[in-house]
C-alpha positions, -999 to +999 in steps of 0.1 A: +607-463+496+585-453+464+564-422+471+537-407+445+517-379+447+483-380+434+465-349+420+428-354+422+398-339+402+364-350+417+328-346+413+316-311+423+306-315+464+319-351+467+353-337+478+348-348+516+334-380+508+364-389+484+389-376+511+370-399+537+377-429+513+417-417+507+423-419+543+407-453+546+432-470+518+463-487+529+492-470+517+477-430+516+500-412+540+486-377+539+459-360+521+450-325+515+422-305+500+434-278+475+422-249+459+434-247+419+432-272+395+427-300+415+407-308+442+423-332+463+461-341+470+473-376+481+507-389+492+511-429+492+542-445+498+553-481+497+581-500+495+579-514+463+571-492+432+546-523+418+526-519+452+523-486+450+513-485+409+487-511+420+474-490+449+470-461+427+452-482+395+431-502+418+421-487+447+426-448+442+415-445+409+388-465+411+366-447+441+334-430+426+331-396+421+371-394+409+368-379+373+405-380+368+442-381+385+477-370+380+503-392+396+538-376+401+565-400+415+592-390+438+625-400+428+645-420+456+675-402+467+662-367+463+642-359+496 
């Protein structure tokens, strides 16, 4: 199972709308609003790394009001 953690910066005041949209995406397992340098943390899982990359690139990063993302990939076997 491939796991990615996506740190998201979004436009001020759009956090709730972005969180709601993230929760509707297949493969997004957890979503949390955060304090600090990033606004939202999303945990994404897929059975294939390629599907995970496509979800992040073509679904998450295309959500309106998202300014930037930083993706951390989990290392399989070190969970």
